[in-house]
N, C-alpha and C positions, 0 to 999 in steps of 0.2 A: 720278195722284197726283204731288205735287212730289218731285223727286229731289234730296235735299240733298247728294248726292255730287258734283253737277256744279259744278266750280270756276268762279270769276269769270273765270279765264284763258280759258275757252272762249267767253266773250262778246266780241264785237268791242271793241277797245280804247276807242273813243269812248263805249262804253256801260258801261264798268266802274264809273263813278261812280254808275250807277243800280242796281248790285247790291244794296246795302242796302235800297233801296225795293222792288225786285222781291221780295226775300226776305220783307220785312215784309208786303207785300200778299198774297203767297202763303200765309204762315202765318195771316193773318187770315181769308182765304177758307177755309182748311182748318178753322179753329176754327168758323166759322159753319156749315159743312156737316156737321160731325162732332159729334154730341151725346154727352153722357154722361161720367162720371168717367174711364173708361179712355182715352177720346179725349183728355181734358184732359192726362193723363200723357203720351200720345204727342205731343201738341202741345208740351208743355214740353221733351220730348226733342228735337223738331225745332228748337225755338227755341234750345236750348243748342248744338246742332250748328251752327246758322246763326251764332250769336255767335262760336263758335270759328273757323269758316271765315272770317268777315268780319275777325276779329282777325288771322288769319294773312295774309290778303290785304293788310290795311292795313300790317302790319309789313314784308311783302315790298316793297310800294310805297315805304314810307319809306326802306328801305335802297337801293332803286334810285335814288331822288331824291338821297340822300346821296352816292351814287357819282358821279352826274352833277355835283353841286355840287363834289365833290372834284376831278374832272377839269377843270372850268372853272377852279378856283382854281390848279391846277397850271400852266395856261397863263398865268394872271396873274403867277405867280411869275417865269416866264421873261421876261414883258413888263416887269415893274417892277424886276427885279433883274439882268436879263441884261447890262446895261452894266457892272455892278460885279462880278459873280460868275460863276464856272462852277458850274452847278447840275446835280446828279445826284439820282436817286431810286433808292437801292440796295435790294435785296431780301435780307434777312438773317434769321438765326434767333436765337431766345432759348430759354429753358428750355421743356420740355413743358407742356401744359395741366395744371391741377391734377387730382388724383385724382377730385375731385368732378365735374369736367367730362369725364372719360373713365373712367367706372366699369367698362367692360368690358375687362379685361386681355388678352383673347384677340382683340380687334378688330384688323383690319388698320390698321397705322399707329399702334398704341398706343404712347404715350410718345415719339413723334417730336418733335423740336424744333419750337417754334412759329415760323411764318414771318410776318414783318411787313416793312413798308417803312420806310425812313428817308431823310430829306432831307439832302443834303450841299451846303454852300455854301462855295466856296473863292474868296478875292479874286483877281481877274484879274491884278492887278499884284504878287501876292505873290512874293517872292524864295524860290524853292524850293531854292536851293543851300545854305540854312542852316536850322537847326531853327526851327520855328514853333509857336506855341501853338494849342491846340484848346479850343473851348467846346462843351459838351454842353447842349442847350436843349430839355428836355421840355415839351410843351404842357400846358395846363390842361383843366378840364372833367371831370366824372364820365365822360361819353362825349363826347369832343371830338376835335379834330384840329389839326394845325399848318397854319394857313391864312394868308392874306395880311394879316390883322390884325397879323402880326409883322413886316411889311415895314419899318416905321420902325425898329424895334429892329435888324433885320438890317442895314440900311444903315449904321447907326451902328457896329455891331460889325465889319462887313466893311471899312469905311473905316479902322478902326484896325489892320486886318491880322489879324483872327481868322478862322480856319476854323471853321465851325459845323456841328454835326451835330444834327438834330432828329428823334428817333425817333417813329414812329407806333405806339407800343406797344399791346399787346393791350387791347381795349376801345374803340379809336379808331373813329370813324365815317367812312363813305365807302369801306369795304372789305367790305361785306356782313355778313350775319348771323353768320357764323362768327367773324369778328374781334370783332364787337360783343359776342357772348355769351362770348367768352374773357376778359372783364374780370376782373381780380383786384386791386381797388383797395388799394394799400398792401402788396400781396403780391408775387407773382412778376413783376408788371409792372415792378417796380423793377429786376429783372434784365434786362429788355429794354433799358432805358436804359443800363445798364452794358454790355450786349452791343454797343450802338451805339458806345459809347466804344471798346471793344476792336476793333471792326471798323475804325474809322478808323485806329487806331494800327497795325493789321496791314496795312492797305491802302496808306496814304500814308506813304512813308519820310521825308518832310520834316517830319512832325509830331514834336514833342518830347514823349516819354513823361513827362517831369518837369514839363511845363507844360500840364497839363490842368485846366480849370476847369469848373464846372457851375453853371447858374443856371436858375431857373424861378419862375413865379408861380402861386399858388393850388394846384391839384392838382400842377402842375409844381414848385411850392415843396416839396410833400411829397416828390416824387421826388428833389429836390435833397437834402433833409435825410436821407431814408432811404438814399440812395446814399452820402452822407458817413458816416452811422452804420455802414453795412454794409461799405463799401469805402473807408475813410478814406485809406489809402495811395495810392489811385488818383487822388486829386484834390489839386491844389495850393491851390485856393481855391474858395469857394462863395458864392452869393447866393440867399436864399430870400425872395421877395416875397409878402406876404399869404398865407403858407403854410397849407394845411389841416393842423392840428396835433393835433387830438384828436377822433377819430371818435365817441367816446362822448358827449362834450359836444355835438358837432355833431348827433347824432341827436336830442338833446333840444330843439333850437330850430329844426330844419328841419321841413318838411311831411311828411305821410305819403307823399305821392308820391315825395319825395326818399328817404325811408327805404326805400321799396320797391325802389329801384335796387340796394340792397345785399342785401336779404333774399330776392330772387328765387332760384329753385332753381339757376340756372346761375352764381350768384355766391357770396356767403357762405352763403346758404340759411337764415340765422337772423337775427333782429333783435338789437340790442345787448343788450336785457334777457335774451334767451335764451342769449347767449354773450358775456359781457363780455370774457373773456380774448382772444377772437379779434379783437375790435375794438381792444383795447389793443395787440395784436401789430402792427396796421397803423397805429398812431398815433405820430408822431414824439415827442410830449410824454411818452409812456410808454416811449420807447426812448432817452431822453436819456443814460442811463448808457453807451451805446455810443459817444458822441461822443469822438473822440480828440484834438481840438484843431486840426483843419484850419481855417485862417482862414475864418470864416463871418460874413457880414453878413445881418441879418434886418430887414426893413421891414414895418410894418403901419400901418393908418390907422384912426382912431377912428370914422369914419363909413362903414366898409366894410359894404356891404349883403349881402355873400356870406359871407366868412369874418369872423365877429365878432371884434373886437379881443381879447376875452377868451381866445379860442383861442390866439392868438399870445402873449399875456401868460402863459398857462399854460405854454407851451413855454419861455419865457424863465425863468420861475420854476423849472421842472424842471431846466434846465441849471445854474442857480445852486445849486439844492438838491443837485445831484450834485457841486458843487465844480469845475465845468468852467471852463476859461479858453480864450481863443483866438477867442471869438465877440464880435461887436459887434451892436448893435441900435439902431433908432430908431423911436419911436412917433410918427407924424405926427398932428397935430390937425386933423381935419375938412378935409382937402385935397379940393378939387373932383375929382370923378371916382370917389370912393368906392373900390370894389374895383380899379379900373383907374387909380388916381390917378397912378402913375409910368410909365404906358405910353402916355400921350396926347400931344398936340402943342402944348399951351399952355406958356408960358415956365416956370412953376413945375414942371411935370412934367419938362421937359428939364433943369432944374437938379438935380432929385432924381436923374434918370438919370445925370447927370455924376458924382455922388457914387459911384454904383454902378460906373461905368466906371473911375473912379480907384482904387477899392478892388480891382477885378479886375486892373488894369494893374500895380499895385504888386507883385503876385505872379506875373503871367504875362508881363510885359514885351513887349507887342506892338510891331510896327514903328513904328506911328504912334499912340501913346496919345492919348486925348482930353485936352484941356486945360481 
């Protein structure tokens, strides 16, 4: 009889892709040879076990491939930026996992700080004899990472004299299942970004504690906003590009597959309609009352295919309704590129980025500000 406990890992590597077919054919043969309703129940149990096993194997394979992709991209960072920057990948800690993610208080390692990596980019020609500004740059994506798509932005920032730290906060891809499942969108992950800021100031004595800025796009824009809302005194200036701003509204116009990323048991564990307050707690537009006036620039684009413009408009309305000042915003009209309109390489995109760099430079005063 077929032994469903035998994992795909026991099959030679070149044959792993045949596992689903082997399982399906075995289950079919079992069904044909075993008549009756009891056998049908046993067959269903076998099929359920197979599905679960195949799912685990597929997830493990995906994380292995993500790790390889991550390692290749690390090499590309050194190749594409090594002439301009000293690059390091630091291993640091943030707050512990959420209580939901570590339900057993007597387990070994319970409540230990969460460990994650963060990229450090320091301009090679930087004058370290005098105080210099720091920029914190969290990446986007529900599950994403800081990859070489950011090279253009990094070259422009490094050329101006900014040191940049880019945290691979909990939930990032390329670091295995544990980091992936530690995701806490709009929650404790925000403190990972803040921890990266603090690590830099504690480690590099040439960085000016009074000249720290933060910028990010999409999910990174949410990190920017929530860091400013929760730790306003820690940042001199902030930029939020096409920021995820309202998770409740977002759940309404996204697919079920997207919603499932939040409601899985290792994440929020509930849908927005089951726990509205929890989704509000993680949404910048519902936390606008915390904004303390840190200079903030917000950009959005009317043809954004990811973060609908009304999400960002809702954020702007919330800030105004709270009587807040200190922020600026611009709603761009159908700029090519949609969600990535100001991160691309065509002239209009570079012009828009120049506005961002000038806004940051006004408050951070880098050695060679963009003109």
